[in-house]
N, C-alpha and C positions, 0 to 999 in steps of 0.2 A: 411527316413526324420520324421518318428516319434520316431524311436528311438534315433536318434539325439535329438530331441526335449526334450524328456525324461530325456535324459542323462546331457543336458544343464539345465534343470530343476534341477535335484537331485543336480549338481554342484553346482548352483547358491543357493539352499537352503541351505546348508551346509556353504555357504560364510556367511549366514544370522547370524551364530555364532559369529561372529566377530563385527556385529553392536551393540552399545550402546542401552539398553533397552530405548529410547526416542520417538519411533513413531509407530504407527500401520498402517501396510500395507497391502492391499490386497496380500493373499499368491500367485495367480496365475497370477500377472501382472508384467511383465520386460518391460522398456520401454528401447526401442535400439535407435531410433531414430527419427525426425521430420521433415515437411515440412508445415511450415505456422501452419495454424490452424487445423493441423492433427499430431497425434502420434502413433508410431507404434511399436508392441509387436512382431518382428521377430521369437521370439523363440515359441511364440505359434500361430504365422499366424495372429494375430487380428490389426485393425484397428481401430483407434478413432477419433470421433471429439473431440477437446479440447476446451473447456469451462472454463479451470481453467488459462489457461498461466502461469503455474507455481505459482500460486497463485497471479495472477495480473503482474507479472514479464516480461513475454514476448511480450512484446505489439506490437514488428514488427514482431512476428512469428517466430517458430523454424528455425533453420538453416537459417536465412535468409543469403542468400550469399553475399549482400555488407558488413555485420559485418564479416564473416567470411574473407572475402577480406583484412578490415581493422584489424583485428587479426593478421594475417600472417605478412601483411605489415610492422605494430607496432612492431611486436615480432622480426622480422628480424633488427630492428632498435634500439628500446630501450624500455625495459621493465620494469624497475623501477632504479630511480637513490637518493631516499631519498628525504625528504622535508628540507633538508641541502640546496638545491639548486631550482633555480626555471628551469620547462621543460616548454615547448613549448606548448603541449596538456593541461595540466594543466591550464594555464593561459586562454588559447583560451575557454578553458569549463568555468571559473569563470566567464569570460565576457559576455558569451554568456547566462548564466544561468538569469543574472541582467538583461542584455537587452531585451531579449525575456521576460523575466518577466515582465517588464515593459510595453516592446511594445503591448504584448496580455491580458491585463487587470489586473495583479497579481499584487502581493506587490509593491506599485507607489512609494516606499523610499527605495526598496531592495538594498543592496549597496555591500557589501561583502560575502564570500563564503568559507565555511570550509567544505574540500572535505575528506570523509572517505570512509567505504567499506560496511557499511549495515545499514538498518533503526535502527536498534538497537544503533547502533553507534551515529546516525545521532541524534537522540533522547537525546541519553546521552550527547552528546554535547550542543544540545539547552538547557535542562535542567540546565548544568551547567552554561551555558552563561548568563541565566536568572538569577542563584542565584548571578553570581558575579557581575550583574549589579543589583540587589538586595542590598545586603553587601555594594556596591559601595555609596549607598545612606544612609542606616543605617546598621548595623550589625543584627538587630531585621528581616529584610526582609528576610527571607531564606523559608518562606514557598510556596507548591505549591498546585493550585486548578486542580484536575483533575474530572474526572466525569466515573460515573456508565458506564457500557456497553462500556468501552474505551477496547482498547489494545495499547499498544506504544512498547510493548519487551519484552524482555526476561533477558537482562543484568539488572544488582540489582538497578540501577538508574532507569531505563525505567521501569522494573516490577516493583518498587515502585508506579509509576504514572499508572500501569494499575491495575483494580478493581476486576477482575476475582479472586474471590479465589482458583479456581482450579490451577492456575498459581503461585499464591502468597505463599497459606498456607503451603507448603512444606516446604518452605526455612526459615522461622522461622524470625527474625527480619530484616527487609528492611529499608531502608533510611526514614528518620522521617521526620514529618513535612507536608505529603500530604493531603490532604482533598478531599473527593470524593462527588461529587454533580449531583441532579440529572436532566439532560439538560431537562428533559422534565417537568418540574418545571416550576410553573410561573413565567416569566421573572423578575418581581418584587421583589421576594422571591429570586431569584440568586442574583440579583444586593443589595439586601441587606445583603446577607451572606458575600460576598464578601467588601461590604463596612465595615461590623462588622470588618474583618479580614484584611483590607488595610494595618495597619502599619506592618503587619508582614508577607506580602505575596511577595515574588519575581515574581512569574510566574504563568499563567494558559496556561495550555494545552488541545489541543481536537483536534479531526478530524474531519474536517467538513463534512465528511460523515462517519461514524462509520463503519468499514469492518467487522472486525473480530464478533465484537458484532451485527451484524444481518443486514448490509448494511441500516443504517438510516440516511438517509441526515437530517444534524442539520437545523432548520428553521433560515433564514436568517436574520430576526428580533431577534433571540436571541442570533446569533453570534454578530450581531451589536451592540446588548444592554449590552452584556459581554465587548466586547473592550472597549466602552464609559466609564462604571464602572472602568475596569481597568487603563485606561488612568488616570482618576482622580487621582487613587493612585500611578501612576509609576510601574505598576505592568507589566512585559513583555508578550505579549502574544503571543503563541507557536500553529501554525496551523501544526499537522501531517498530511501531503499529501504523506506519507510513499506507500498507497496502492491507495488514489483516486485522486492523482494529475498526472502530466504528459500526459494529454488528456484523461485521463481514464471518466471524468465525461463530456465530450463533451469540455472542454476549457483546455488551458493549465494547470491552477491548479484550484480547486474546489473553492477555494477563491476568483477567478477572477467573480465568480454571485453576489459578494458583492460590494458595493462602497467604495472608498478609506478610508473615514474613519473608515472601520471596517475591513481595512487589519490588518494583524499581524504583528510583532516585529521581530518575528522568523518565519520560517518555514522549514520545512524538506523534504526530497525528496530522494528516493532508489528505488529499484524494479526495474521499468520500464528502469531508466537512464543508466545502462547497456545491457538490453535485455537478462540479463541471467550472466552477468559478472559483477562479484562484485563491484559495486559505489554506493556512498551515497554522500547527500550534506547536509548541514545546511545553511540556508541564513538569513542574517541578516540586519537590518538598522545600519545608522553611528552611531544611539545613544547606541545601544546594542555595538558595535565595539568599542565605545569609552571606553567603561568600560573594554575592556580585554586589556593585554598588553605580549609582548612577554614571553611564558613558561608556560600560563596559561591552554593550551591544547596541544594535538599533537597526531598523527597517524602513523606508520610507513610505512604502505603502499597509505595511501589516497593521492590521487592525483596524482597516478603512471599514466605513459604515457601511458599504453596498456587500462587502464578502461577509461582515459580522451578520446584517441583518438572514442572508441566506444561511448563514454557519447555525444561528438559532433555530431556524426552523429545521433544518436537517436533524440537529440533535434533539430537536423535540421530539420528531418522528421516530427515529431509531432508538434513543433511549426511553423507549416503552417498552416493558417486558413482553407486553403480547405480541409487538412487531418482531422481538426478537426470537419467540417461539417460534413464531412461523418461518423464520430464515432456517432456524434447527430442522422443521417438519420439511422445508424445500431441498435444503442439503441432504437430508436424509434418503430423501426420493431420487437425487440426482445422483448419489453414491450408490444408492441401492442398484439405479439402471446402468449404471458404468460397472459395477461389480459382475453384474449378469452378461454384459458385453467380455468384459473381462475372461469371464469361466468360457466363453464361445471360442474367444480367440485366445488362448491361456500361451500361445507358441508365440505371440506379437504384444501382448499386454502383460506387463509384469507387474505393476502394481496401480491400485487408487487407494489414494489417500488425501486429507486434508479434514476441515472441521467447517461446520456451518456451510455457506455458500463458496468459501476458496477453496476449490479439488484439483486434484491433479491426476491424470491418467498418463502412467510411464508406460512408453513402448520399448521395445527392443533395439529397435533402430530409429532414424530420425523420421519424425511423425509428418515430415513437410509434404507429402503426397496426400496425406489424409485431412491434413489444415486444407490445402488448396483444393480437393475434392469438396470438402465440407464447405467452402465458399460458393463454387460453383452450384452445388446443389440447395444455397438460402441459408447458410449457416456460417457466421462468424465466430473463431476459435483463434485463441494465442496461444505461443509455446512458452515455455519456461526451459530451466537448465536439466540435465538427463535425461533429454529425449522426451520431456513432459508437456502435453495438453493440457494448459492449464482453463479451468473454468471459473468465470467469478463474474457471472449476469449480476443484471439489476437485484437488489434485493427485494424490489417490490413485482418481480417478474411474476406474471400469473402462471398457474400449474398447467395448462393448455399450452401453454407455449414453451413451459421447460419441456414437456413431455415431448413437443413438436420438435425441438432442436435434439433432443437426444436421438429421435427416429433419424434424423439426417446426419447425426452422427455416427450413429450404427450403419446406415446406409454407405457413410463413406469408407469406415473400414473395412464393410462386405465388399465394396468396389476395387480398393487398393490389392484387399489379400485372396480375394477370390473374382477374379478377372474372368 
């Protein structure tokens, strides 16, 4: 057994030479399978509680048997037919996204859906749609407002609206016309800046809960105030719900915590929509749709029947109030556990924040040692900005598994700070 393990490790180690140098991964971890909120490395005989969910993707758990059944059934029926023709699963999903959104307190005037394959693509579409809407009013209205600490994707348009220099600088000139504001500034100041630029702005893009930036829920009054000033200048408001949407916050969409007059003109979703199978969507109101014409945008794989069949099931499960209620319950349990840990290690843990099952635990210093120790003890967690450990487990995680993971995290913190 040991010899087989060593041989497998050597073989996979040599395979790594064929990977482009864009990721830093643990050298001793090879994920081979998963079951709901557990992942396994059968090469090394290790089991892990998974608080990452593939970076907030596998909301309904790893190896979900119903999704496996849907994939098998749809793959034997129709995988792809292009957007030259309608397909039934695509039409069902588009209607479901609009109707579930309105039913569960999301964008009150949601109207149309553009289906694509990833969060970056969904945000690219959103930015293009906003610019088209702006230009349809006045050719000067092309600018975009985004925010410091944001992350909207790595394609050139989405990257241009992402503030972190680490992601931007290596690629030189990006799409011009993006202004970054500090979302923590006084609302009056933010509104004044938007007012001063209003004649040249097409859109404003913001994450209702900043994920990669460190799990920062944007104050509801800030989002409402930004929508008010954008409305006055016919600036399209885009909410990026790639990570914080689809039940992650305890509501179907994080912007469902807002009153209707603060809802977006466009919002985007991806990640959890396919539970690991690539799919994304850009949802718009009729005002934005009226600025678009045939040929303005497109995608080869977007809206394919296989992805949409999965998306329909995911939306049926997550778009249920009882399911969302249990996300809030688990989120409260997780935050309470982390706040107790914060009280115990107040010299090292400076904040615990989030909504539902998107939670950040911010340390005074880089938490890499805690993350590494957690992995060694059987827990997978990931970091985000501002020295934050990010907790985004599957929404279907069992209460006992959640407690098991919290216990491991506490042991990891204890090991690092009380050696």
